[in-house]
C-alpha positions as CSV (number, residue, x, y, z in Angstrom):
1,M,7.4,-8.0,2.1
2,Q,10.1,-10.9,0.3
3,S,13.5,-10.4,1.6
4,P,16.4,-9.3,-0.4
5,E,17.6,-13.1,-0.8
6,N,14.6,-13.7,-3.2
7,L,14.7,-11.0,-5.0
8,Q,16.9,-10.7,-8.4
9,R,19.6,-8.1,-8.2
10,S,19.2,-6.2,-11.3
11,W,21.2,-2.7,-11.8
12,P,18.4,-0.3,-10.9
13,D,17.6,-2.9,-8.1
14,R,21.6,-2.2,-6.7
15,L,21.5,1.5,-7.7
16,A,18.7,2.3,-6.0
17,T,19.9,0.2,-2.7
18,I,22.9,2.0,-2.9
19,S,21.2,5.5,-3.0
20,V,19.5,4.8,-0.2
21,L,21.9,3.4,1.8
22,L,23.8,7.1,0.9
23,L,21.0,8.9,2.0
24,L,21.2,7.0,4.9
25,V,24.8,7.2,5.7
26,L,24.3,11.0,5.4
27,T,21.5,11.5,7.5
28,L,24.1,9.8,10.2
29,V,26.9,12.3,9.1
30,I,24.0,15.3,9.6
31,G,22.6,14.2,13.1
32,T,26.3,13.5,14.4
33,G,27.8,16.3,12.9
34,S,26.5,18.5,16.0
35,M,28.4,16.2,18.4
36,I,31.4,16.3,16.4
37,H,31.5,19.8,16.1
38,G,31.0,20.6,19.3
39,Q,33.8,18.5,20.5
40,L,36.1,20.1,17.5
41,L,35.4,23.7,19.5
42,R,36.1,22.4,22.6
43,M,39.0,20.6,21.1
44,G,40.1,23.9,19.5
45,E,39.9,25.5,22.9
46,R,41.9,23.4,25.1
47,M,44.5,23.7,22.2
48,F,44.7,27.7,21.2
49,G,42.7,29.1,23.5
50,D,44.8,31.4,25.8
51,P,42.9,32.2,29.2
52,D,46.0,34.5,30.6
53,A,45.6,36.8,28.0
54,G,41.5,36.5,27.5
55,V,41.6,34.3,23.8
56,Q,38.9,31.9,23.4
57,Y,39.4,29.7,20.8
58,S,35.6,31.4,19.0
59,F,37.9,34.9,18.8
60,L,40.3,32.5,16.0
61,R,37.8,31.1,14.6
62,A,38.1,34.2,11.5
63,N,40.9,36.9,11.2
64,P,39.6,39.3,13.8
65,E,38.7,42.9,12.4
66,K,41.3,45.6,13.2
67,P,39.9,49.0,14.6
68,A,38.9,52.1,12.9
69,C,39.6,54.4,15.5
70,D,43.2,56.2,16.3
71,P,44.5,55.1,19.7
72,N,47.0,57.7,19.7
73,A,45.1,60.6,19.1
74,D,45.7,64.2,20.3
75,I,43.4,64.7,23.1
76,D,44.2,68.3,23.3
77,A,43.0,68.7,19.5
78,Q,40.1,66.7,20.1
79,V,38.6,68.8,23.0
80,Q,39.5,72.2,20.8
81,Q,37.5,70.6,18.1
82,E,34.8,69.8,19.9
83,M,34.5,73.1,21.6
84,N,34.0,74.7,18.4
85,K,31.8,72.7,16.9
86,P,28.3,74.7,16.8
87,A,25.8,73.5,19.4
88,D,23.6,70.5,17.9
89,D,20.6,71.8,19.8
90,L,17.8,73.8,17.6
91,F,17.5,75.5,20.6
92,G,21.3,76.7,21.4
93,D,22.2,77.8,24.2
94,L,18.2,78.8,25.7
95,F,18.7,76.9,29.0
96,G,22.2,78.3,29.4
97,E,23.8,74.6,29.3
98,A,27.2,75.6,27.7
99,K,30.0,72.5,26.9
100,D,32.1,71.6,29.8
101,P,35.7,71.3,28.8
102,E,37.0,69.1,31.5
103,Q,34.1,66.6,30.9
104,T,34.8,66.5,27.2
105,R,38.0,65.4,27.9
106,Q,37.2,62.8,30.3
107,S,34.9,61.2,27.5
108,L,37.4,61.5,25.0
109,V,40.2,59.9,27.5
110,A,37.6,57.1,28.0
111,A,36.9,56.4,24.5
112,Q,40.5,56.4,23.7
113,K,41.4,53.9,26.5
114,L,38.6,51.4,24.9
115,C,40.5,52.0,21.8
116,Q,43.4,50.9,22.9
117,D,41.9,48.1,24.5
118,R,40.7,47.1,21.2
119,F,44.0,47.4,19.6
120,A,45.6,45.5,22.4
121,M,42.9,42.5,22.1
122,Y,43.5,42.7,18.2
123,E,47.4,42.6,18.5
124,V,47.1,39.8,20.8
125,I,44.5,37.8,18.8
126,S,46.3,38.3,15.6
127,S,49.3,36.8,17.6
128,H,47.7,33.5,18.3
129,I,46.7,33.0,14.6
130,T,49.2,30.9,13.6
131,P,49.9,28.6,10.6
132,T,48.6,25.6,12.9
133,V,45.5,28.1,14.1
134,K,44.5,27.9,10.5
135,A,44.9,24.7,9.2
136,Y,42.7,23.7,12.4
137,R,39.8,26.5,12.2
138,T,40.1,25.9,8.2
139,F,38.5,21.9,8.7
140,E,36.7,23.0,12.1
141,T,34.5,25.9,9.9
142,A,34.5,23.5,6.7
143,F,32.8,20.8,8.5
144,F,30.6,23.1,10.0
145,A,29.2,24.3,6.8
146,I,28.6,21.0,5.8
147,F,26.7,20.4,8.4
148,R,24.8,23.0,8.3
149,F,23.9,22.7,4.5
150,G,22.8,19.1,5.7
151,M,20.8,20.3,8.6
152,D,19.4,23.1,6.2
153,H,18.4,20.4,3.4
154,R,16.8,17.8,5.5
155,S,14.1,17.9,3.6
156,V,15.2,17.4,0.5
157,I,17.1,14.5,1.8
158,L,13.7,12.9,3.2
159,V,11.9,13.4,0.1
160,L,14.8,11.8,-2.1
161,L,14.9,8.8,0.3
162,I,11.2,8.6,0.2
163,A,11.1,8.7,-3.4
164,I,13.9,5.7,-4.4
165,A,12.3,4.0,-1.9
166,A,8.4,4.4,-3.1
167,I,9.3,4.0,-6.8
168,R,11.3,0.5,-5.7
169,T,8.4,-0.4,-3.3
170,T,5.5,0.2,-6.2
171,F,7.6,-1.4,-8.8
172,G,7.8,-4.6,-7.0
173,V,3.9,-4.2,-5.8
174,H,5.2,-4.7,-2.1
175,H,2.7,-2.1,-0.7
176,I,1.0,-3.0,2.4
177,G,-2.4,-4.5,2.1
178,I,-4.7,-6.5,3.9
179,R,-3.6,-9.4,1.8
180,P,-1.0,-10.0,-1.0
181,P,-2.1,-10.0,-4.4
182,S,-1.8,-13.2,-5.6
183,T,-4.5,-14.3,-8.6
184,K,-5.0,-12.5,-11.7
185,I,-8.1,-10.3,-10.7
186,D,-5.9,-9.5,-7.5
187,F,-3.3,-7.5,-9.6
188,T,-5.5,-6.1,-11.9
189,V,-7.9,-4.5,-9.1
190,Y,-4.3,-3.4,-7.4
191,G,-2.9,-1.9,-10.5
192,V,-6.1,0.0,-11.2
193,S,-6.1,1.3,-7.1
194,M,-2.9,2.4,-7.2
195,V,-3.4,4.4,-10.7
196,I,-6.0,6.5,-9.4
197,A,-4.3,7.0,-6.0
198,N,-1.3,8.4,-7.9
199,G,-3.2,10.4,-10.4
200,L,-4.6,12.2,-7.4
201,L,-1.8,13.0,-5.8
202,L,-0.1,14.0,-8.8
203,F,-2.9,16.4,-9.2
204,S,-2.8,17.5,-5.9
205,S,1.2,18.3,-5.7
206,V,0.7,19.9,-9.5
207,S,-2.3,21.9,-8.0
208,Y,-0.6,23.0,-5.5
209,F,2.6,24.6,-7.4
210,F,0.7,26.4,-9.6
211,S,-1.7,28.1,-6.2
212,R,1.9,29.1,-4.9
213,R,3.0,30.8,-8.1
214,T,0.0,33.0,-8.4
215,T,-0.2,34.3,-5.0
216,G,2.4,36.8,-5.5
217,L,4.3,36.2,-2.4
218,E,8.2,35.3,-2.6
219,L,8.5,31.6,-2.1
220,D,11.7,30.1,-0.3
221,P,13.6,28.1,-3.0
222,L,14.0,25.0,-0.6
223,S,10.2,24.6,-0.9
224,I,10.2,25.2,-4.4
225,V,12.8,22.1,-4.9
226,V,10.8,20.0,-2.5
227,N,7.3,20.6,-4.4
228,V,8.9,19.7,-8.0
229,L,10.3,16.6,-6.0
230,W,7.0,15.5,-5.1
231,I,5.8,15.9,-8.3
232,G,8.2,14.2,-10.1
233,L,8.1,11.1,-7.8
234,F,4.0,10.7,-8.2
235,A,4.3,11.6,-12.0
236,I,7.0,8.8,-11.7
237,L,4.7,6.0,-9.6
238,L,2.0,6.8,-12.0
239,L,3.6,6.0,-14.9
240,V,4.9,2.7,-12.5
241,S,1.5,1.7,-11.8
242,L,0.4,2.5,-15.4
243,Y,3.2,-0.4,-16.5
244,K,2.1,-3.0,-13.4
245,T,-1.5,-2.7,-14.7
246,V,-0.5,-3.7,-18.4
247,K,2.0,-6.5,-17.3
248,P,1.5,-7.4,-14.0
249,P,3.5,-10.3,-12.3
250,A,2.0,-13.9,-12.9
251,P,-0.2,-14.8,-10.3
252,T,0.6,-18.0,-7.9
253,K,-2.9,-18.5,-7.3
254,E,-6.5,-19.6,-10.0
255,G,-9.6,-18.1,-9.8
256,G,-10.1,-15.1,-7.4
257,S,-13.3,-13.0,-6.8
258,L,-14.2,-9.1,-7.0
259,G,-14.5,-8.8,-3.4
260,L,-11.7,-10.6,-1.8
261,A,-9.3,-8.6,-4.8
262,G,-10.7,-5.2,-2.8
263,L,-8.7,-6.7,0.5
264,A,-5.6,-6.8,-1.9
265,I,-5.7,-2.8,-2.5
266,P,-2.8,-1.3,-0.8
267,L,-3.6,1.0,2.5
268,Y,-1.3,3.8,1.0
269,A,-4.1,3.3,-2.4
270,S,-7.0,3.3,-0.5
271,M,-6.4,6.5,1.7
272,A,-4.9,8.4,-1.5
273,I,-8.6,7.3,-3.0
274,I,-10.9,8.2,0.2
275,T,-8.9,11.8,0.6
276,G,-8.3,13.1,-2.8
277,I,-11.9,12.3,-4.1
278,P,-13.2,14.5,-1.4
279,F,-10.4,16.9,-1.2
280,I,-11.0,17.4,-5.1
281,F,-14.5,17.0,-5.9
282,F,-16.6,17.4,-2.8
283,Q,-14.8,20.3,-0.8
284,G,-13.6,22.3,-3.6
285,Y,-9.7,21.7,-1.9
286,P,-7.6,20.0,-4.8
287,T,-4.1,21.4,-2.8
288,G,-5.2,19.3,0.3
289,Q,-3.0,16.3,0.0
290,A,-0.2,18.5,-0.7
291,I,-0.3,20.6,2.0
292,Y,-1.2,17.7,4.2
293,L,2.3,16.4,2.6
294,G,4.2,19.6,3.9
295,Q,3.3,18.3,7.6
296,L,5.8,15.3,6.4
297,I,8.3,17.9,5.9
298,E,7.8,20.0,8.7
299,Y,9.0,16.8,10.9
300,A,11.7,16.0,8.6
301,S,14.2,14.7,11.3
302,L,11.7,12.4,13.2
303,F,10.5,10.5,9.9
304,L,14.5,10.8,8.9
305,N,15.0,8.9,12.4
306,L,12.1,6.7,11.7
307,A,13.8,5.9,8.5
308,L,17.2,5.1,10.9
309,F,14.9,2.8,13.3
310,I,13.9,1.2,10.1
311,W,17.2,0.4,8.9
312,I,18.5,-0.3,12.3
313,G,15.6,-3.2,12.2
314,M,16.7,-4.7,9.2
315,L,20.4,-4.8,10.4
316,L,19.1,-6.9,13.5
317,K,17.6,-9.2,11.0
318,Q,20.6,-9.7,9.5
319,T,22.6,-10.7,12.5
320,R,22.4,-13.8,15.1
321,V,21.6,-11.7,18.1
322,V,17.8,-12.6,18.9
323,D,18.9,-16.3,18.3
324,L,22.4,-16.1,20.4
325,F,20.1,-14.7,23.3
326,I,17.1,-17.6,23.0
327,N,20.0,-20.0,23.1
328,I,20.2,-19.0,26.5
329,L,16.6,-20.0,27.5
330,R,16.8,-23.5,24.8
331,P,18.1,-25.4,28.0
332,W,15.0,-24.6,30.0
333,K,12.6,-26.7,27.9
334,L,10.0,-23.8,28.7
335,S,6.5,-24.5,28.0
336,P,5.0,-22.5,25.2
337,E,3.7,-20.0,27.8
338,L,6.3,-19.0,29.9
339,L,8.8,-19.2,26.8
340,T,6.5,-16.9,25.0
341,W,6.3,-14.4,28.1
342,I,10.0,-14.2,28.5
343,L,10.5,-13.3,25.1
344,M,7.7,-10.2,25.0
345,L,9.8,-9.0,27.6
346,G,12.9,-9.2,25.7
347,A,10.9,-7.8,22.6
348,A,9.5,-5.2,24.6
349,V,13.0,-3.7,25.3
350,L,14.3,-4.3,21.7
351,T,11.1,-2.5,20.3
352,A,11.9,0.4,22.1
353,Y,15.5,0.5,20.6
354,T,13.7,-0.1,17.1
355,G,11.8,2.6,17.2
356,A,7.8,1.4,16.8
357,S,6.3,-2.0,17.0
358,G,5.5,-2.1,13.4
359,I,9.5,-2.3,13.1
360,F,10.4,-5.0,15.5
361,V,7.7,-7.3,13.9
362,I,9.4,-7.0,10.5
363,A,12.9,-7.1,12.3
364,A,12.3,-10.0,14.5
365,G,9.0,-11.5,14.1
366,A,9.6,-14.5,12.3
367,I,12.1,-15.6,15.1
368,I,9.7,-14.8,17.8
369,Y,7.1,-16.9,15.6
370,K,9.7,-20.1,15.3
371,E,10.4,-20.5,18.7
372,V,7.2,-20.3,20.4
373,L,5.9,-22.6,17.5
374,N,8.8,-25.5,18.1
375,S,7.9,-25.0,21.9
376,G,5.0,-27.1,21.3
377,A,2.8,-24.4,21.0
378,R,-0.4,-23.8,18.9
379,R,0.2,-22.1,15.5
380,Q,-2.8,-19.6,16.1
381,Y,-1.0,-18.8,19.4
382,A,2.6,-18.4,17.9
383,L,1.1,-16.2,15.4
384,A,-0.7,-14.0,18.8
385,A,2.5,-13.9,20.0
386,T,4.4,-12.7,16.6
387,A,1.6,-10.0,16.4
388,M,1.9,-8.8,19.7
389,S,5.8,-9.0,20.3
390,G,5.9,-5.3,19.3
391,S,3.3,-4.0,21.1
392,L,4.3,-4.1,25.0
393,G,7.6,-1.9,24.3
394,V,6.1,1.4,22.8
395,V,5.7,2.9,26.4
396,L,9.9,2.1,27.0
397,R,12.9,4.1,26.6
398,P,13.8,5.1,24.2
399,C,11.1,4.7,22.0
400,L,10.7,6.8,19.3
401,L,6.8,7.8,19.2
402,I,7.1,8.7,22.6
403,V,9.7,11.5,21.4
404,V,7.6,12.5,18.8
405,I,4.6,13.0,21.2
406,A,6.5,15.0,23.3
407,A,8.2,17.1,21.2
408,M,4.4,17.9,19.9
409,N,2.9,18.9,23.2
410,R,4.6,21.0,25.6
411,E,1.9,19.7,28.3
412,V,4.1,16.4,28.6
413,T,7.8,15.5,28.6
414,T,9.6,12.1,28.0
415,D,10.9,11.3,31.4
416,L,7.3,11.5,32.6
417,L,5.7,9.2,29.7
418,Y,8.5,7.0,29.9
419,G,7.7,7.0,33.8
420,H,4.3,6.1,33.7
421,G,4.5,4.0,30.7
422,M,6.1,1.6,32.9
423,F,2.9,1.2,34.8
424,I,1.2,0.1,31.2
425,F,4.2,-2.4,30.4
426,L,3.7,-3.9,33.7
427,V,0.0,-4.4,33.1
428,S,0.1,-5.7,29.7
429,S,2.9,-8.0,30.1
430,T,1.4,-9.9,33.6
431,L,-2.0,-9.9,31.5
432,L,-0.3,-11.9,28.6
433,L,1.2,-14.4,31.1
434,I,-2.1,-14.8,33.2
435,F,-4.1,-15.5,30.1
436,S,-1.5,-17.4,28.4
437,L,-1.5,-19.8,31.3
438,F,-5.2,-20.0,31.6
439,L,-5.5,-21.0,27.8
440,A,-2.8,-23.8,27.9
441,D,-3.1,-26.7,26.7
442,Q,-0.8,-28.5,29.3
443,K,0.4,-28.2,32.7
444,V,3.7,-25.3,33.3
445,R,6.8,-27.0,32.2
446,I,10.3,-26.3,33.2
447,A,13.4,-28.3,33.2
448,P,15.5,-29.3,36.2
449,P,18.0,-26.3,37.3
450,A,20.4,-29.1,37.8
451,Q,19.7,-30.0,33.7
452,A,19.2,-26.3,32.5
453,M,21.8,-24.3,34.2
454,R,25.1,-25.8,32.9
455,P,24.2,-25.5,29.2
456,S,22.4,-22.3,29.8
457,V,25.3,-20.4,31.2
458,R,27.4,-22.0,28.1
459,A,25.4,-20.4,25.9
460,F,25.9,-17.0,27.4
461,G,29.7,-17.2,26.1
462,P,28.6,-16.4,22.6
463,V,26.2,-13.5,23.2
464,A,29.2,-12.1,25.9
465,P,30.8,-10.3,22.6
466,Y,28.0,-8.7,21.7
467,I,27.2,-7.3,24.5
468,V,31.2,-5.8,24.7
469,V,30.3,-4.8,21.0
470,V,27.5,-2.5,22.4
471,V,29.3,-1.1,25.5
472,A,32.2,-0.1,23.5
473,V,30.6,1.5,21.1
474,V,28.3,3.5,23.7
475,A,31.2,4.1,25.8
476,A,33.3,5.7,22.7
477,Y,30.3,8.2,22.2
478,Y,30.0,9.2,25.7
479,F,34.1,9.6,26.2
480,L,35.0,11.0,22.8
481,L,32.0,12.7,21.7
482,D,30.4,13.2,25.3
483,T,27.4,12.0,24.0
484,K,24.9,9.5,26.5
485,L,22.3,7.1,25.0
486,D,19.2,8.6,25.4
487,E,15.8,9.3,23.6
488,F,17.3,11.7,21.5
489,T,20.5,10.0,20.3
490,A,19.2,7.1,19.7
491,P,18.6,6.9,16.0
492,L,21.9,8.1,15.7
493,I,24.2,5.9,18.0
494,L,22.5,2.7,17.6
495,P,22.9,2.4,13.7
496,F,26.5,2.5,14.6
497,I,25.6,-0.2,17.3
498,M,24.6,-2.3,15.0
499,L,26.9,-1.9,12.6
500,A,29.2,-3.2,14.9
501,I,27.6,-5.6,16.0
502,V,26.7,-7.2,12.3
503,A,30.6,-6.6,11.6
504,W,31.6,-9.1,14.3
505,D,29.0,-11.2,13.6
506,K,30.0,-11.7,10.2
507,L,33.3,-12.6,11.6
508,Q,31.6,-15.7,13.2
509,R,31.7,-17.7,9.8
510,D,30.3,-20.8,11.6
511,P,26.9,-20.1,12.9
512,A,26.5,-20.8,17.0
513,Q,25.3,-24.9,17.5
514,T,21.9,-24.3,18.7
515,V,21.3,-26.4,21.9
516,P,19.3,-29.0,21.2
517,L,15.7,-28.9,21.9
518,A,15.1,-32.9,22.7
519,V,16.2,-34.3,26.7
520,P,18.9,-37.2,25.8
521,A,17.9,-40.3,26.3
522,S,19.3,-41.2,29.3
523,A,18.3,-38.4,31.0
524,N,16.1,-39.2,34.5
525,T,12.2,-39.5,34.8
526,A,12.2,-35.7,35.9
527,A,13.9,-34.7,32.7
528,A,11.9,-37.0,30.6
529,E,8.7,-34.6,31.9
530,V,10.0,-31.8,30.8
531,Q,11.1,-33.5,26.9
532,L,9.1,-31.2,24.1
533,D,7.3,-32.7,21.2
534,K,9.1,-33.1,17.9
535,P,8.7,-29.4,16.6
536,K,6.4,-28.7,14.0
537,Q,7.6,-28.9,10.8
538,S,6.7,-26.1,8.0
539,D,8.6,-24.6,5.0
540,F,9.1,-21.4,6.8
541,L,11.3,-22.8,9.2
542,R,13.9,-24.3,6.6
543,T,13.8,-21.4,4.5
544,N,14.3,-18.5,7.2
545,D,16.0,-20.3,9.9
546,P,18.6,-17.8,11.1
547,Q,20.8,-20.1,11.9
548,G,20.9,-21.6,8.1
549,K,23.2,-20.6,5.3
550,E,22.0,-17.4,4.1
551,R,23.7,-16.1,7.4
552,R,27.1,-17.0,6.0
553,I,27.4,-13.9,4.2
554,G,30.6,-11.0,4.7
555,F,29.9,-7.4,6.3
556,G,29.3,-5.9,3.1
557,Q,26.6,-8.0,1.8
558,A,24.6,-8.1,5.2
559,V,24.3,-4.0,5.1
560,F,23.4,-4.5,1.3
561,N,20.9,-6.7,2.2
562,A,19.7,-5.0,5.5
563,T,19.3,-2.0,3.3
564,H,17.4,-3.5,0.5
565,E,14.9,-4.5,2.9
566,A,14.6,-1.3,5.0
567,M,14.3,0.5,1.4
568,G,11.3,-1.5,0.9
569,H,9.7,-0.8,4.5
570,I,10.6,2.4,4.0
571,G,8.6,2.8,0.7
572,A,5.7,1.2,1.8
573,L,5.8,2.2,5.8
574,I,6.2,6.2,5.3
575,M,4.2,7.0,2.1
576,L,1.6,5.3,4.4
577,M,2.3,7.6,7.6
578,A,2.3,10.2,4.7
579,L,-1.2,9.7,3.7
580,T,-2.5,8.7,7.1
581,V,-1.7,12.3,7.7
582,S,-4.0,13.2,4.7
583,V,-6.7,11.1,6.4
584,G,-6.0,13.2,9.7
585,G,-6.8,16.2,7.9
586,L,-10.1,15.2,6.3
587,I,-11.5,14.1,9.4
588,E,-10.2,17.2,10.9
589,R,-11.6,19.6,8.0
590,S,-15.0,17.0,8.2
591,D,-15.4,19.1,11.5
592,V,-16.2,15.5,12.7
593,M,-14.0,16.2,15.7
594,H,-15.8,19.5,16.1
595,A,-19.0,17.5,17.1
596,I,-17.7,16.3,20.3
597,P,-18.8,18.5,23.3
598,T,-15.9,20.3,24.7
599,D,-17.8,20.0,28.2
600,L,-18.4,16.4,28.4
601,A,-19.3,16.7,32.2
602,S,-16.5,15.0,33.9
603,P,-13.6,13.4,33.4
604,L,-14.8,9.9,33.2
605,V,-17.3,10.7,31.1
606,A,-14.6,12.1,28.3
607,I,-12.6,9.4,29.1
608,T,-14.8,6.7,28.1
609,I,-15.8,9.3,24.7
610,L,-12.6,10.0,23.9
611,L,-11.3,6.5,24.2
612,V,-13.4,4.7,21.7
613,L,-12.5,7.4,19.4
614,L,-8.5,6.9,19.9
615,V,-9.4,3.3,19.6
616,F,-10.6,3.9,16.0
617,V,-8.0,6.2,15.0
618,G,-5.5,3.5,15.9
619,M,-7.6,0.9,13.4
620,V,-7.1,3.0,10.5
621,M,-4.0,5.2,11.4
622,D,-0.3,4.7,11.5
623,P,1.1,6.2,14.8
624,F,3.0,8.9,13.8
625,G,0.2,10.3,11.6
626,A,-2.3,9.7,14.5
627,V,-0.5,11.7,16.7
628,I,-0.5,14.8,14.3
629,L,-3.9,14.8,14.3
630,V,-4.7,14.1,18.4
631,T,-2.6,16.7,19.1
632,A,-4.5,18.7,16.6
633,T,-8.1,17.8,17.7
634,I,-8.5,15.7,20.3
635,A,-6.1,16.6,22.5
636,P,-7.3,20.0,23.5
637,V,-10.6,18.2,24.1
638,A,-9.0,15.9,26.9
639,Y,-7.6,18.8,28.2
640,A,-10.5,20.8,28.6
641,N,-12.3,18.3,30.6
642,G,-10.1,17.8,33.2
643,I,-7.5,15.1,31.9
644,D,-4.2,15.1,33.1
645,P,-2.2,15.5,29.9
646,I,0.3,12.5,31.6
647,H,-2.7,10.4,31.6
648,F,-4.5,11.4,28.6
649,W,-0.7,10.3,26.4
650,M,-1.0,6.7,28.3
651,I,-4.4,5.9,27.1
652,V,-3.4,7.3,23.6
653,L,-0.8,4.8,23.9
654,A,-2.6,1.9,24.9
655,A,-5.7,2.9,22.6
656,F,-3.4,2.8,19.2
657,E,-2.0,-0.8,20.1
658,L,-5.2,-2.0,20.6
659,G,-5.8,-0.5,17.4
660,Y,-2.8,-2.0,15.4
661,L,-4.1,-5.3,16.3
662,S,-7.9,-4.6,15.8
663,P,-9.6,-4.8,12.3
664,P,-10.1,-3.4,9.7
665,V,-6.3,-2.6,9.3
666,A,-4.7,-4.1,11.7
667,L,-1.4,-3.2,10.9
668,N,0.9,-5.3,13.6
669,Q,-1.4,-8.1,12.2
670,L,-0.2,-7.6,8.6
671,L,3.1,-7.1,9.1
672,A,3.2,-10.6,11.2
673,R,1.5,-12.0,8.1
674,Q,3.9,-11.1,5.8
675,V,7.2,-11.8,8.0
676,V,5.6,-15.4,8.2
677,G,4.2,-16.2,4.8
678,E,0.8,-17.0,3.4
679,K,1.5,-20.3,3.0
680,E,2.2,-21.0,7.2
681,M,-1.0,-19.0,7.8
682,D,-3.1,-21.7,5.3
683,E,-1.6,-24.4,7.9
684,A,-2.4,-22.2,11.0
685,D,-5.8,-21.7,9.8
686,A,-5.9,-25.8,8.9
687,E,-4.5,-27.0,11.7
688,V,-7.8,-25.4,14.0
689,R,-10.3,-26.2,11.1
690,D,-12.4,-28.5,13.6
691,K,-11.9,-26.5,16.6
692,S,-13.8,-23.8,18.8
693,F,-14.5,-20.7,17.5
694,Y,-11.6,-18.9,19.5
695,Y,-8.9,-21.2,18.7
696,R,-10.1,-20.5,15.0
697,Y,-9.1,-16.8,15.4
698,E,-6.9,-17.1,18.4
699,R,-4.3,-15.0,17.1
700,W,-7.0,-12.1,16.7
701,I,-9.4,-12.7,19.8
702,L,-5.7,-13.1,22.6
703,P,-4.5,-10.0,21.4
704,F,-7.4,-8.0,21.2
705,V,-8.4,-9.4,25.1
706,I,-5.2,-8.4,26.4
707,M,-4.6,-5.0,25.3
708,L,-8.3,-4.3,25.8
709,I,-7.7,-5.1,29.1
710,T,-4.8,-3.1,29.6
711,L,-6.5,0.0,28.1
712,L,-9.9,-0.6,30.7
713,V,-6.9,-0.2,33.7
714,V,-4.7,2.5,32.3
715,A,-8.2,4.6,31.7
716,Y,-9.8,4.3,34.7
717,V,-7.9,2.7,37.5
718,P,-5.7,6.6,38.3
719,F,-9.9,7.1,39.3
720,V,-10.5,4.7,41.6
721,F,-6.8,4.3,43.0
722,S,-6.0,8.6,42.9
723,D,-3.7,7.8,45.6
724,L,-1.3,5.7,43.6
725,F,-1.4,8.6,41.0
726,P,-0.9,12.0,43.0
727,K,0.4,13.8,40.6
728,L,-2.6,12.7,38.0
729,Y,-5.4,13.6,40.1
730,A,-4.6,15.4,43.2
731,N,-7.8,16.5,44.5
């Protein structure tokens, strides 16, 4: 995906970006609305409530209704009237039960007392409704009406957001594929596959629309609007795909082959074709893809949160935050392996706060690659680190993926998942350090503390204001809106934190000076031993240096750039996720999962079989779509075979991360390739052309081995050391 700086700013492009920005802001307003409205109610209670008179602000939000009863009625006349009434009982006085005047009087007196109390409360409430109360409640109820309208129409907002982003992504030929198109035949195959894919999706959406019309049931108007929006989206995507097929972009390379061109087919198109053809032509289920798109709408709030997390990641990319934090490490002249390990620990925390592993790779993968490469590492090792940079933090609070799992599975909670997820984090991070040190080209390197401590502490100075900004925003939410930062509020609070960071960052017009990598000539012998090699040069480093000129822009331009880039990723990632839900539906309908016996003899046997299946799911599906499939099909089998739900979902998370780093799709590897660029990939391959098998494919092998061992440890250690996991397998 190209960065916004490299794209021509046409007016449709600007209009699309502004529209996406407005929808993202609207999503924030809707999500924050409940917090604000709660505070408005509490403020109204403090300002207008009267505990002594028994009046609450909730009584004043509308004019009270005057009681219809008579508080001054003549009791004697009412008693006489009741006594003169004929008996209502069909049996009359058959049982000799005559009306008792005294009981009737007592009943009427009690009713009159209740009526007088109601009138008294009516008078008290009416006296409290002052012009100030009317003005305040008008504002509060109007805000609630807007907030409620937005909550009820989140599905429409989501589809509009996806539609704008997907159209722009399709027009820019930026959908995710195993390799980007570069030759004429690549663009032809790319375009034809997109035409077929969008044609199938359009046919399914139209079929679904007419099938619902013929049922005779009353249809929800909102669902009709959503269905029409899907039809409009796929119709436009079909037209755009036809246009780009007839007039493709200019090829950047000569030659090409049909085999390699197949790798340029977008994953979105592949999944649409793989699911559309069986649904329509073999299962007689033309509405299948449209129905499974409905699951996307069912979890509209989660996918809107995902869009916000993508935006957060792109806002982070517009700042110097990561680079300034790395400045603290640079004086220590760490060897590549130690530096990579420390960067991965920091990346794990940022991954948890940017929603998912792929989002962090997009946002900060380029900086990770640059720093590891500059420390003297092999390019293949730096690429491995870039691909893994988002893999360690998906189990840490407040990562969105765990929130999705807990929302779909009542057997687990976020607290339990985050608590046990720390075990996965410790295992994977420790394995990364061990393997990196074992494969190191040179001994462990670190500068003497006497030389490194002072510049490292000095480098903390520029970082401190950013920490203050974060604390200030979090404190504002806590004290003003009574809301703390956790996994549920993170998608709503983090955008404001990032906007504040971007604003502060852009006030610092002159980029901070990077701590020099080389040791001064006057340094002593011990320092000279840790002097770094000359950083490896590449076009990538020169054109994407986060200390470079492109960072010297204002706040508005930075937000615009971040939104533009987020739009591309929203269009590519969420559409891919939408189609993986269809893939899950196809697998579910094909009864493949039902071929797994319900009784697998023991939890150990069940885990062995299921973890292979889970890795396969992770290889071909995105995390959110995969969670939906696993929840519906695999989780019940695991529970039925005695696997603890917490243990099962820990295995799922580890298996997914292994899958995202493994062919045939290897989504995180593809995203790393995008942020680094094709030229850098070619240079990395050329650098190890004459070396052994491992070094030629290190970027694939190292992450795979680390996550595979992590998965095996997570899957089997709780059985071997059951005393360490008493809550999982106490028996």
